[in-house]
C-alpha positions as CSV (number, residue, x, y, z in Angstrom):
1,W,2.5,-18.3,-35.4
2,K,-0.3,-16.5,-33.5
3,M,-1.5,-19.7,-31.8
4,T,-0.3,-20.9,-28.4
5,P,1.7,-23.0,-28.8
6,P,2.2,-22.1,-32.6
7,R,0.8,-25.0,-34.6
8,S,-1.8,-25.7,-37.1
9,E,-5.2,-27.3,-36.4
10,L,-5.4,-28.3,-40.0
11,W,-6.5,-31.8,-39.5
12,A,-6.8,-32.6,-43.2
13,A,-3.1,-31.8,-43.7
14,C,-2.2,-34.0,-40.7
15,L,-4.1,-36.9,-42.2
16,G,-2.4,-36.4,-45.6
17,A,1.0,-36.3,-43.9
18,S,0.2,-39.5,-41.9
19,V,-0.9,-41.4,-45.0
20,S,2.3,-40.3,-46.8
21,L,4.4,-41.3,-43.9
22,A,2.7,-44.7,-43.7
23,W,3.3,-45.4,-47.4
24,F,6.9,-44.4,-47.1
25,L,7.4,-46.8,-44.2
26,Q,5.6,-49.5,-46.0
27,R,7.5,-49.0,-49.3
28,N,10.9,-49.0,-47.5
29,D,10.0,-52.0,-45.4
30,Y,10.1,-50.1,-42.0
31,R,7.6,-52.5,-40.6
32,R,8.5,-52.0,-37.0
33,A,8.1,-48.3,-37.1
34,L,4.8,-48.6,-39.0
35,R,3.6,-51.0,-36.4
36,V,4.5,-48.6,-33.6
37,A,2.7,-45.8,-35.5
38,G,-0.3,-48.0,-35.9
39,Y,-0.7,-48.8,-32.1
40,A,0.1,-45.2,-31.3
41,A,-2.7,-44.0,-33.6
42,L,-5.2,-46.5,-32.1
43,G,-4.3,-45.4,-28.6
44,A,-4.3,-41.7,-29.3
45,G,-7.5,-41.9,-31.4
46,F,-9.3,-43.7,-28.5
47,G,-7.7,-41.2,-26.0
48,F,-8.9,-38.2,-27.8
49,G,-12.5,-39.4,-28.1
50,F,-12.5,-40.8,-24.6
51,G,-10.9,-37.6,-23.3
52,N,-13.7,-35.5,-24.9
53,F,-16.2,-37.8,-23.2
54,L,-14.5,-37.2,-19.8
55,Q,-14.5,-33.5,-20.6
56,T,-18.3,-33.6,-21.2
57,L,-18.9,-35.7,-18.0
58,G,-16.8,-33.2,-16.0
59,H,-18.7,-30.2,-17.4
60,V,-22.1,-31.8,-16.7
61,S,-21.1,-32.7,-13.2
62,G,-20.5,-29.1,-12.4
63,L,-17.2,-29.7,-10.7
64,A,-14.8,-26.7,-11.1
65,F,-11.8,-28.2,-12.8
66,N,-9.7,-27.8,-16.0
67,W,-11.5,-30.5,-18.0
68,W,-9.7,-29.5,-21.2
69,N,-6.5,-30.7,-19.5
70,V,-8.1,-34.0,-18.7
71,M,-8.8,-34.5,-22.3
72,E,-5.2,-33.8,-23.2
73,F,-3.9,-36.1,-20.6
74,S,-6.2,-38.9,-21.8
75,L,-4.9,-38.3,-25.4
76,G,-1.3,-38.5,-24.2
77,F,-1.8,-41.4,-21.8
78,F,-3.5,-43.8,-24.3
79,G,-1.4,-42.6,-27.2
80,G,1.8,-43.3,-25.1
81,L,0.3,-46.6,-24.0
82,G,-0.2,-47.7,-27.6
83,M,3.3,-46.5,-28.6
84,A,4.9,-48.3,-25.6
85,Y,3.1,-51.5,-26.5
86,G,4.2,-51.3,-30.1
87,V,7.9,-50.8,-29.0
88,C,8.0,-53.4,-26.3
89,T,6.4,-56.2,-28.2
90,R,9.0,-56.4,-31.0
91,D,12.7,-57.1,-31.0
92,W,14.7,-54.2,-32.5
93,P,18.1,-54.1,-34.3
94,R,20.9,-52.0,-32.6
95,S,20.3,-48.4,-33.5
96,V,22.9,-46.5,-35.5
97,A,24.4,-43.6,-33.3
98,P,23.3,-40.2,-34.7
99,T,26.0,-37.9,-36.1
100,K,27.3,-34.9,-34.0
101,A,25.5,-32.6,-36.5
102,A,22.2,-34.4,-36.1
103,N,22.5,-34.3,-32.3
104,G,23.4,-30.6,-32.4
105,I,20.4,-29.7,-34.6
106,G,18.0,-31.7,-32.4
107,F,19.4,-30.0,-29.3
108,A,19.0,-26.6,-30.8
109,F,15.4,-27.3,-31.7
110,L,14.6,-28.5,-28.2
111,F,16.8,-25.9,-26.4
112,P,16.3,-23.0,-27.0
113,A,14.1,-22.8,-30.2
114,L,10.8,-24.2,-28.9
115,P,11.0,-22.5,-25.5
116,V,11.7,-19.1,-27.1
117,I,8.8,-19.4,-29.5
118,N,6.5,-20.4,-26.7
119,I,7.6,-17.4,-24.6
120,I,7.1,-15.0,-27.4
121,N,3.6,-16.5,-28.1
122,A,2.3,-17.3,-24.7
123,M,3.9,-14.6,-22.4
124,S,3.3,-10.9,-23.3
125,L,3.2,-7.8,-21.2
126,D,-0.5,-7.3,-22.0
127,K,-1.4,-10.8,-20.7
128,F,0.6,-10.3,-17.4
129,I,-1.0,-6.9,-16.9
130,E,-4.5,-8.3,-17.4
131,A,-3.7,-11.1,-14.9
132,A,-2.3,-8.6,-12.4
133,E,-5.3,-6.4,-12.6
134,S,-7.6,-9.4,-12.1
135,F,-5.7,-10.3,-8.9
136,G,-5.9,-6.7,-7.7
137,I,-2.0,-6.2,-7.9
138,E,-0.9,-2.6,-7.9
139,E,1.6,-1.3,-10.4
140,S,0.5,-3.9,-12.9
141,A,2.9,-2.8,-15.7
142,E,5.9,-3.1,-13.3
143,F,4.6,-6.6,-12.3
144,A,4.3,-7.7,-15.9
145,R,7.8,-6.6,-16.7
146,R,9.2,-8.5,-13.7
147,Q,7.3,-11.7,-14.6
148,L,8.8,-11.5,-18.2
149,T,12.2,-10.9,-16.8
150,I,11.8,-14.0,-14.4
151,T,10.7,-16.0,-17.5
152,W,13.7,-15.3,-19.5
153,V,16.0,-15.8,-16.6
154,V,14.5,-19.2,-15.9
155,A,14.7,-20.1,-19.6
156,G,18.4,-19.2,-19.6
157,L,19.1,-21.2,-16.6
158,F,17.4,-24.4,-17.9
159,C,19.0,-24.0,-21.3
160,T,22.4,-23.6,-19.8
161,A,21.9,-26.7,-17.6
162,A,20.8,-28.7,-20.6
163,F,23.7,-27.4,-22.7
164,V,26.4,-28.2,-20.0
165,L,24.9,-31.8,-19.8
166,H,24.9,-32.1,-23.5
167,R,28.5,-30.9,-23.9
168,R,29.9,-33.0,-21.0
169,S,28.4,-36.2,-22.4
170,T,30.6,-38.3,-24.6
171,P,29.1,-40.2,-27.5
172,R,29.3,-43.4,-25.6
173,E,27.5,-41.8,-22.6
174,K,24.7,-40.6,-24.9
175,Q,23.8,-44.2,-25.6
176,S,23.6,-44.9,-21.8
177,S,20.6,-44.8,-19.5
178,S,21.6,-41.5,-17.8
179,Y,21.8,-38.9,-20.5
180,S,18.4,-39.0,-22.1
181,P,16.4,-39.3,-18.7
182,A,18.4,-36.3,-17.4
183,L,17.4,-34.2,-20.5
184,F,13.8,-35.4,-20.2
185,F,13.4,-34.3,-16.6
186,I,15.2,-30.9,-17.3
187,Y,12.6,-30.4,-20.1
188,V,9.7,-31.3,-17.9
189,L,10.8,-29.1,-15.1
190,F,11.4,-26.3,-17.7
191,Y,7.7,-26.4,-18.8
192,L,6.4,-26.8,-15.3
193,A,8.1,-23.5,-14.4
194,F,6.7,-21.9,-17.5
195,S,3.2,-23.1,-16.6
196,H,3.5,-21.9,-13.0
197,I,4.8,-18.5,-14.2
198,I,2.0,-17.9,-16.7
199,K,-0.7,-19.1,-14.2
200,L,0.9,-16.8,-11.5
201,V,1.1,-19.8,-9.1
202,F,3.8,-18.2,-7.1
203,V,2.0,-14.9,-6.7
204,S,0.5,-14.1,-3.3
205,G,-3.3,-14.2,-3.4
206,A,-3.5,-16.4,-6.5
207,P,-6.2,-19.1,-6.2
208,F,-5.0,-22.7,-5.7
209,Q,-5.1,-24.7,-9.0
210,L,-5.4,-28.5,-8.6
211,N,-4.3,-29.3,-12.1
212,Q,-1.0,-27.4,-11.5
213,A,-0.4,-29.6,-8.4
214,L,-1.2,-32.8,-10.4
215,Y,1.6,-32.0,-12.9
216,W,4.0,-32.5,-10.0
217,V,2.3,-35.7,-9.0
218,V,2.8,-37.0,-12.6
219,M,6.4,-35.9,-12.7
220,I,7.3,-37.5,-9.4
221,A,5.6,-40.7,-10.4
222,L,7.6,-40.7,-13.7
223,F,10.8,-40.1,-11.8
224,A,10.0,-42.9,-9.3
225,I,9.4,-45.3,-12.2
226,W,12.7,-44.5,-13.9
227,F,14.7,-44.5,-10.6
228,L,13.4,-47.9,-9.5
229,N,13.9,-49.4,-12.9
230,R,17.1,-47.7,-14.1
231,R,19.4,-50.7,-13.8
232,K,17.0,-53.2,-15.3
233,Q,17.4,-54.4,-18.9
234,V,14.2,-54.2,-20.8
235,R,13.5,-57.4,-22.8
236,P,10.8,-57.3,-25.4
237,F,8.0,-59.9,-25.3
238,V,7.6,-60.6,-29.0
239,I,4.1,-61.5,-30.0
240,S,2.9,-63.2,-33.2
241,R,2.8,-61.0,-36.3
242,E,-0.4,-59.1,-36.8
243,T,-2.7,-59.8,-39.7
244,W,-5.2,-57.5,-41.5
245,P,-8.2,-59.3,-39.8
246,R,-6.5,-58.6,-36.4
247,W,-6.0,-54.9,-37.2
248,L,-9.6,-54.6,-38.4
249,L,-10.8,-56.2,-35.2
250,L,-8.8,-53.8,-33.1
251,V,-10.1,-50.7,-35.1
252,G,-13.6,-52.0,-34.8
253,F,-13.3,-52.5,-31.1
254,V,-12.0,-49.0,-30.6
255,L,-14.8,-47.6,-32.7
256,A,-17.4,-49.5,-30.8
257,L,-16.0,-48.1,-27.5
258,L,-16.2,-44.6,-28.9
259,A,-19.7,-45.1,-30.1
260,V,-20.8,-46.1,-26.6
261,C,-19.1,-43.1,-25.2
262,A,-20.8,-40.9,-27.8
263,W,-24.2,-42.4,-27.1
264,I,-23.9,-41.8,-23.4
265,S,-22.6,-38.3,-24.0
266,I,-25.5,-37.4,-26.3
267,N,-28.1,-38.5,-23.8
268,M,-26.6,-36.8,-20.7
269,H,-27.0,-33.1,-21.8
270,D,-28.9,-30.8,-24.2
271,G,-25.9,-29.2,-25.6
272,I,-22.9,-27.3,-24.1
273,A,-22.7,-23.7,-25.0
274,G,-19.5,-22.6,-26.8
275,Y,-18.0,-26.0,-27.3
276,H,-18.2,-25.7,-31.1
277,E,-16.3,-22.5,-31.2
278,R,-12.7,-23.9,-30.9
279,F,-12.9,-25.5,-34.4
């Protein structure tokens, strides 16, 4: 609960849950889902290691940038790439429409439960006061209260917009190509606003942060991809069924790439102070 966002770094538990889920999928013959999970794991595993390699490169280069975010983007990009490959290279049976209760529970979890938890954990008066003092803002306590008020107002506006969209969509429309992308972009804008508020992007005198601007580049690129392809029907290109030798070859290839990255990383610096402290 005290982490931001609140989640555990207990990797052993994550591994145990993953193994249990894989066995459940295998036992119940959910082969397509297991295959997607396998490619997502390969992509994300490579993305995490490669992202740490990029983070080390960036630190050694001396360039002032949020290299931790670069690592997270690498993890998400390659994990998403693996997931997309797993989905698009298999034919899928028609999905069963979720029940009204299931949709309601899922919506309540996304709006407002997660945002409220993140606000409580990531945005406090003390943090805003400290930020205000670092920027030389007078009446820091009043500034902090105003920032928190803005945060809750923004959260309320986005949750209201999402709720109206959710209520006005009929079950048939929820299976169309308009409902889910609309909720997706509302959610992305939601967290972009949060990020800008907590980083004081809109405050006069705050330093320009390139990574904050790049978030908008990514979102605009995603919107352009969706807008240009919204009327196209996606047809899977089914490939031959994987075998255990094929999977072992893929895992070995990823491990070899990471070994090369690790060797380069080891030989380019004499140790980076503080990098062990997170774990």
